[in-house]
matplotlib code that plots the C-alpha trace (Angstrom):
import matplotlib.pyplot as plt

x = [-19.6, -17.8, -17.6, -15.8, -13.3, -12.2, -11.8, -9.3, -7.6, -7.5, -6.1, -3.5, -2.3, -2.2, -0.2, 2.1, 2.6, 3.5, 6.5, 10.1, 13.4, 15.0, 18.9, 20.0, 23.7, 25.0, 27.9, 30.3, 33.9, 35.8, 36.2, 38.5, 37.0, 38.2, 35.4, 35.8, 34.0, 35.2, 34.7, 35.7, 33.5, 34.0, 34.1, 37.5, 38.2, 40.0, 38.3, 38.3, 38.7, 38.0, 39.0, 38.2, 37.7, 34.3, 33.3, 31.2, 27.4, 26.8, 29.6, 28.8, 32.2, 33.6, 35.1, 38.8, 41.1, 43.3, 46.1, 49.5, 47.8, 48.9, 45.7, 45.2, 42.9, 43.9, 42.4, 44.6, 48.0, 46.8, 47.2, 46.0, 47.9, 45.5, 47.4, 46.3, 46.1, 46.1, 47.9, 45.6, 42.5, 42.1, 40.7, 43.0, 42.5, 43.7, 45.1, 42.4, 42.8, 41.6, 38.5, 36.9, 36.0, 32.6, 32.4, 35.6, 36.5, 38.4, 40.3, 40.7, 44.3, 44.7, 47.9, 47.9, 50.7, 49.6, 47.1, 43.5, 41.6, 44.7, 45.7, 47.2, 45.8, 42.4, 40.6, 37.4, 36.5, 33.7, 32.4, 31.5, 28.2, 27.7, 25.0, 23.0, 23.0, 19.8, 18.3, 16.9, 15.0, 11.8, 10.3, 6.8, 5.4, 2.6, 1.3, -1.5, 1.3, 2.8, 2.7, 4.4, 4.1, 6.7, 9.1, 9.4, 12.3, 11.6, 14.0, 14.0, 16.0, 15.8, 16.9, 18.8, 17.1, 19.3, 18.6, 20.0, 20.3, 20.2, 21.0, 19.8, 21.1, 20.2, 22.7, 20.9, 23.1, 26.3, 25.0, 24.3, 21.0, 21.2, 24.3, 24.0, 23.1, 19.5, 18.7, 19.6, 17.1, 17.5, 15.6, 16.0, 14.6, 11.5, 9.0, 10.5, 13.2, 14.3, 12.1, 11.7, 10.9, 9.1, 9.2, 9.2, 9.7, 13.0, 13.5, 11.1, 11.8, 9.7, 9.4, 8.8, 12.1, 14.9, 17.7, 15.6, 13.9, 13.7, 13.7, 13.1, 16.4, 18.0, 20.1, 18.7, 21.2, 20.4, 22.9, 22.1, 24.1, 24.4, 25.3, 26.0, 23.4, 25.8, 26.0, 22.3, 21.7, 24.1, 22.5, 18.7, 20.3, 22.2, 18.7, 16.9, 19.2, 19.2, 15.3, 12.9, 11.8, 8.2, 7.5, 9.2, 11.0, 12.5, 16.1, 19.3, 20.8, 23.4, 26.4, 24.9, 27.1, 29.9, 32.5, 35.5, 38.0, 38.9, 36.0, 36.3, 32.9, 32.0, 32.0, 34.1, 32.0, 32.5, 29.8, 29.2, 27.5, 25.1, 24.0, 21.3, 20.2, 17.2, 16.4, 13.4, 11.1]
y = [14.7, 17.9, 18.0, 14.7, 15.4, 18.9, 17.2, 14.8, 17.3, 19.7, 16.9, 15.9, 19.4, 19.7, 16.5, 18.1, 21.2, 19.4, 17.8, 19.0, 18.2, 17.7, 17.5, 15.6, 16.2, 13.0, 12.2, 10.2, 9.8, 7.3, 4.3, 1.5, -1.9, -5.3, -7.4, -11.3, -13.8, -17.4, -20.9, -24.6, -27.6, -31.4, -31.2, -31.9, -28.9, -25.7, -23.6, -19.6, -16.7, -13.2, -10.0, -6.7, -3.2, -2.0, 0.6, 4.0, 3.2, 6.1, 5.6, 3.0, 1.4, -2.2, -2.8, -2.7, -5.9, -6.7, -8.5, -9.7, -11.2, -14.3, -16.7, -19.9, -22.0, -24.5, -27.4, -29.2, -29.8, -29.4, -25.7, -24.8, -22.2, -20.0, -18.6, -15.8, -17.2, -14.1, -11.1, -8.1, -10.3, -10.6, -14.2, -16.7, -20.5, -23.7, -26.9, -28.9, -32.0, -29.8, -30.8, -30.3, -33.1, -32.8, -32.1, -30.5, -26.7, -24.3, -21.5, -18.5, -16.2, -13.3, -11.4, -8.4, -6.5, -2.9, -2.5, -1.8, -0.2, -0.1, -3.6, -6.3, -9.2, -10.9, -14.1, -16.1, -19.6, -21.9, -25.4, -27.6, -29.5, -33.2, -33.7, -36.7, -38.5, -37.5, -40.2, -38.9, -35.9, -35.2, -32.6, -31.5, -29.6, -26.8, -25.9, -23.8, -21.1, -18.4, -18.5, -21.3, -23.3, -23.8, -26.6, -27.5, -29.7, -31.9, -33.6, -36.9, -37.2, -38.1, -35.0, -35.6, -34.9, -31.9, -28.4, -27.8, -25.2, -25.7, -23.8, -25.2, -24.5, -26.6, -27.1, -27.7, -30.2, -28.1, -24.5, -23.3, -21.7, -20.0, -18.3, -15.3, -15.1, -13.9, -16.7, -19.3, -21.0, -21.2, -22.7, -24.3, -27.7, -26.6, -28.3, -31.9, -31.9, -35.7, -36.7, -38.0, -35.0, -37.2, -34.5, -31.0, -28.6, -26.5, -24.9, -23.5, -22.4, -20.4, -21.9, -18.7, -17.5, -18.6, -18.9, -21.4, -24.0, -27.4, -29.5, -33.2, -35.3, -32.3, -33.3, -31.4, -31.9, -30.2, -29.7, -29.5, -27.7, -28.2, -24.8, -23.1, -21.1, -18.1, -18.2, -18.8, -15.5, -14.0, -15.0, -14.1, -10.4, -10.1, -11.2, -8.9, -5.9, -6.3, -7.1, -4.4, -2.2, -2.3, 0.3, 1.9, 4.7, 2.1, 2.6, 2.7, -0.8, -2.0, -4.3, -7.9, -8.9, -11.5, -13.4, -11.9, -10.5, -6.5, -5.0, -6.9, -7.6, -10.8, -14.3, -17.1, -20.2, -24.2, -26.2, -30.2, -30.7, -33.8, -34.1, -36.1, -35.9, -36.3, -36.6, -34.3, -36.7]
z = [50.3, 50.0, 53.4, 53.8, 51.2, 52.5, 56.3, 54.5, 52.7, 55.9, 57.9, 55.1, 55.3, 59.2, 59.4, 56.7, 58.4, 61.5, 60.2, 61.5, 60.8, 64.3, 64.5, 67.0, 68.7, 69.5, 71.0, 68.6, 70.3, 69.7, 72.4, 71.8, 72.1, 71.2, 69.7, 69.7, 67.7, 67.7, 68.9, 69.0, 68.9, 68.3, 65.0, 63.5, 61.3, 61.1, 64.1, 63.8, 66.0, 64.4, 66.1, 65.2, 66.9, 67.6, 64.8, 65.3, 65.2, 63.1, 60.4, 57.6, 57.6, 58.0, 61.2, 61.5, 61.9, 64.1, 63.2, 64.4, 67.5, 69.4, 69.8, 71.6, 72.9, 75.7, 77.6, 80.3, 78.9, 75.3, 73.5, 70.3, 68.2, 66.1, 63.1, 60.6, 57.2, 55.8, 57.5, 58.0, 58.1, 61.5, 61.5, 63.1, 62.4, 64.3, 62.2, 60.2, 62.9, 65.9, 67.7, 71.3, 73.5, 75.3, 79.2, 79.3, 79.6, 77.0, 77.4, 74.8, 75.4, 73.2, 73.1, 70.9, 69.4, 70.6, 73.8, 73.2, 76.1, 78.4, 77.8, 75.6, 77.5, 77.0, 77.7, 78.0, 79.2, 78.1, 78.6, 75.8, 76.6, 75.9, 73.2, 72.4, 69.0, 66.8, 65.7, 62.8, 61.3, 59.4, 56.8, 56.4, 53.9, 54.6, 51.5, 53.4, 54.9, 52.7, 48.6, 47.8, 51.2, 54.0, 54.7, 58.4, 59.8, 62.7, 64.9, 66.8, 69.8, 73.3, 75.3, 78.6, 82.1, 83.0, 81.7, 78.2, 75.4, 71.7, 68.7, 65.2, 61.5, 58.4, 55.7, 51.8, 49.9, 50.8, 51.4, 54.9, 55.0, 58.2, 58.4, 60.6, 64.4, 63.3, 61.4, 64.3, 66.0, 69.5, 72.7, 76.1, 76.7, 79.3, 77.1, 76.7, 79.4, 79.8, 76.9, 73.3, 71.2, 68.5, 65.6, 67.4, 64.4, 64.6, 61.2, 59.1, 55.2, 52.7, 49.7, 47.8, 48.8, 46.0, 48.7, 50.9, 48.1, 48.5, 45.7, 45.2, 45.8, 47.9, 51.2, 54.0, 56.7, 60.5, 62.7, 66.6, 69.0, 72.8, 73.9, 77.2, 79.0, 78.8, 75.2, 74.9, 76.6, 74.4, 71.4, 72.6, 73.8, 69.9, 68.2, 70.1, 69.6, 66.0, 65.4, 64.6, 67.7, 69.1, 70.2, 67.0, 69.2, 71.7, 73.5, 72.1, 70.7, 73.5, 73.2, 74.3, 77.3, 76.2, 77.9, 76.9, 80.1, 80.0, 78.6, 75.1, 73.5, 71.6, 72.7, 72.7, 72.8, 72.9, 72.0, 70.5, 67.0, 66.3, 62.5, 61.2, 57.2, 55.0, 51.1, 50.1, 48.7]

ax = plt.figure().add_subplot(projection="3d")
ax.plot(x, y, z, "-o")
ax.set_aspect("equal")
plt.show()
C-alpha cells in the first residue's frame, strides 16, 4: 500500500516539476479590414447591414463601428437605401416596407467616408433562393434524455427536387431562441432531396435550461430559411472555427471566406423564409 501511495506522489511531483510558463512572441500588428454582416429576406421589415472593423484577436475590446457610409441594396431597377439610425452605431437599416423576391439576385454596395485597406468601395452579390411553404411542424418530448428531457421540433414539408440548403431558427412566444450563428441548425437536403420530410427533427431544446423551457400554452414558431450554397459553406466555416477544437492544440482560427469584395470579411446574404407555428400541449 505504501509503495502504491509513494508512486502516485512521485508521479504528481514529476508532473508538477514539468510545468513551465512559455511566453510566445506573436505578431500583433494592426491590419485594417472591413467586416460586413447583413441580409435581405422575403419578409416585409427593416433589414439591417452592420459595418465594423476587424479587431485584434488578442485584445478583449469591442469591434470599432464604421459610421457615415452610404449603403444600398439593389435588384434590377429597384434600389433600397440603408440608413444609419443612430450615428456611430455602424448599423444601417432599410425602410420598414422593404422585402425581397425569391429567385432574384441582390447586390450590396458600400461607399465608406474614409478608405479601409486602401479603398472606400465594397460590394457583394447574393441570389435569394425560393422556398416551399411548410405544411406544419410538430413537437416530440424526449423524457429519457438529459435531466428534464428535451423537446424536438419536427418539420413537415415537401423538398424540391434540386439541391437545396437550409437554416432553422426557433421563436418561443416572441423570443428568438437561436439568436447566434453557433445555435443555427444548418443542413443540405441530401437525405430527403425531392421528397416529403414527414417530421424530420431540426431543433432540440434542453428542458433543464431555463432559457429553453417550454410550457403548456406556449407558441413555438419554426423559421425555415432557404439559403445559398456559399452562405451554407460560410456558416459551416464559422461554426467550425468557433467550436471547441479537437485535438486541443489545433491550428489557429482563421476568417471564414465570405462574399465581400476588396478583401473585406463577412457575408451579405439574401434568403427566403417560411413560417410554421404550434402550441405546446
